[in-house]
C-alpha positions in Angstrom: 10.8 -92.7 -19.7 7.8 -91.2 -17.8 8.0 -87.9 -16.0 5.6 -87.3 -13.1 5.1 -83.7 -11.8 3.6 -83.8 -8.3 1.9 -80.5 -7.7 0.6 -79.4 -4.3 -2.6 -77.4 -4.4 -2.8 -73.7 -3.9 -3.2 -71.9 -0.6 -6.4 -72.2 1.5 -7.5 -70.1 4.4 -6.9 -73.2 6.6 -3.2 -73.2 5.4 -2.8 -69.7 6.5 -4.6 -70.3 9.9 -2.5 -73.5 10.6 -5.6 -75.8 10.5 -5.4 -79.5 9.7 -7.2 -79.9 6.4 -7.0 -83.6 5.6 -10.0 -84.6 3.6 -12.1 -81.6 4.6 -13.1 -80.0 1.3 -11.6 -76.6 1.9 -11.7 -74.1 -1.0 -8.7 -72.1 -2.3 -8.2 -68.7 -0.9 -8.1 -65.7 -3.3 -4.3 -66.1 -3.1 -4.7 -69.8 -3.9 -6.6 -69.0 -7.1 -3.9 -66.5 -8.1 -1.3 -69.2 -7.4 -3.2 -71.6 -9.7 -3.2 -69.1 -12.5 0.6 -68.4 -12.0 1.2 -72.2 -12.0 -0.6 -72.4 -15.4 1.5 -69.6 -16.7 4.7 -71.2 -15.4 4.0 -74.6 -16.9 2.4 -73.3 -20.2 5.4 -74.3 -22.2 5.8 -77.8 -20.7 5.2 -81.1 -22.4 2.6 -82.3 -19.9 0.2 -84.5 -21.8 -2.2 -85.6 -19.0 -3.4 -84.2 -15.7 -4.8 -86.1 -12.8 -6.1 -84.4 -9.6 -7.4 -85.3 -6.2 -11.2 -84.9 -6.1 -11.0 -82.3 -3.3 -11.8 -78.9 -4.7 -8.5 -77.2 -3.6 -6.7 -79.6 -5.9 -9.2 -79.5 -8.7 -9.3 -75.7 -8.6 -5.5 -75.7 -8.9 -5.5 -78.2 -11.8 -8.2 -76.5 -13.9 -6.3 -73.4 -15.0 -3.3 -75.6 -16.0 -5.6 -78.0 -17.9 -7.3 -75.1 -19.7 -3.9 -73.5 -20.6 -2.6 -76.8 -22.0 -5.9 -77.8 -23.7 -6.3 -81.0 -21.5 -9.0 -82.4 -19.4 -8.6 -83.1 -15.7 -8.9 -86.7 -14.7 -10.2 -87.1 -11.1 -8.6 -89.6 -8.8 -9.9 -89.9 -5.2 -6.7 -92.0 -4.5 -4.8 -88.6 -4.6 -6.7 -87.2 -1.6 -4.9 -86.0 1.5 -4.7 -88.3 4.5 -8.0 -88.5 6.5 -7.1 -86.9 9.9 -10.5 -87.8 11.3 -11.6 -85.9 14.4 -8.5 -83.7 14.2 -9.5 -82.0 10.9 -10.3 -78.3 11.4 -8.2 -78.1 14.5 -5.1 -75.9 14.7 -1.8 -77.7 14.5 -0.8 -76.6 18.0 -4.0 -78.3 19.4 -2.9 -81.7 18.1 0.8 -82.1 17.3 2.5 -81.1 20.6 0.5 -83.6 22.6 1.9 -86.8 21.1 5.4 -88.2 21.4 7.6 -88.3 18.4 7.3 -92.0 18.1 3.5 -91.5 17.6 4.2 -89.4 14.5 6.8 -91.7 13.1 4.7 -94.9 13.4 3.2 -95.6 9.9 0.3 -97.5 11.4 -0.9 -94.9 13.9 -4.2 -93.2 13.0 -5.9 -90.0 14.2 -9.3 -90.8 15.8 -11.6 -91.9 13.0 -8.9 -91.2 10.4 -6.3 -93.0 8.3 -2.7 -94.1 9.0 0.2 -93.1 6.9 0.4 -96.7 5.6 -3.2 -96.3 4.4 -2.2 -93.3 2.4 0.9 -95.0 1.1 -1.1 -98.1 0.0 -3.7 -96.1 -1.9 -1.2 -93.8 -3.6 1.1 -96.7 -4.5 -1.8 -98.6 -6.0 -2.8 -95.5 -8.1 0.8 -95.0 -9.3 1.2 -98.7 -10.2 -2.0 -98.6 -12.3 -1.1 -95.2 -13.9 2.5 -96.3 -14.8 1.4 -99.7 -16.1 0.1 -97.9 -19.2 1.0 -94.2 -18.9 -1.4 -91.9 -20.9 1.5 -89.5 -21.7 5.3 -89.1 -21.3 4.8 -86.2 -18.9 1.9 -86.3 -16.3 0.9 -83.7 -13.8 -0.6 -85.0 -10.5 -2.3 -82.2 -8.6 -2.6 -83.3 -5.0 -1.7 -82.7 -1.4 1.5 -82.9 0.8 0.8 -86.4 2.2 0.3 -88.1 -1.2 3.3 -86.2 -2.6 5.5 -87.3 0.3 4.3 -90.9 0.0 4.2 -91.1 -3.8 7.7 -89.8 -4.3 9.1 -92.1 -1.6 7.3 -95.1 -3.1 8.7 -94.3 -6.5 12.2 -93.9 -5.1 11.8 -97.3 -3.3 12.1 -95.8 0.2 10.6 -97.8 3.0 7.6 -96.3 4.8 9.1 -97.0 8.2 12.0 -94.7 7.4 10.1 -92.1 5.4 11.5 -88.6 6.2 9.1 -85.8 6.9 9.1 -83.3 4.0 7.0 -80.3 3.5 5.8 -79.0 0.1 4.9 -75.3 -0.5 1.6 -74.5 -2.1 1.8 -75.0 -5.9 5.3 -76.5 -5.6 6.3 -78.9 -8.4 8.2 -82.1 -7.4 9.4 -84.0 -10.5 10.2 -87.7 -10.6 11.6 -89.3 -13.8 11.1 -93.0 -14.2 
């Protein structure tokens, strides 16, 4: 059995301001750094034997205190990046979300201008998970990432269909565990 712990990065100023981050490389806020240290304390007694992180610094800076606490290195995986929201990155949620019909947000193939679709994220996260799980480096693995990859990764592992994927939110430094 392999256990995956999907961990959302710590708080950023853009989280607080309600800005769309996507693949913009936004740093952790002071509270986000504190959350990363608290996460490391919380998981210090775990049996996590490997840590993978998105290459965006908000995820890396969340992963590093945990890795240090557990005596592990952080493996960087660009596949764990958040969805590319293209031209909408940096905008406030209320500048983008209310102006599209619900069907637009549910369609897995819709993209933001110059960005990715949900299916694009699904495919890259699924390919990463398939490769990781073909030869797991440890029984318990931490994946420090973003809301979109967590949503898609958990659904993929639970054999949900992308077309019926339910919207779920994940709090900063939340841990979502999947046992396989």
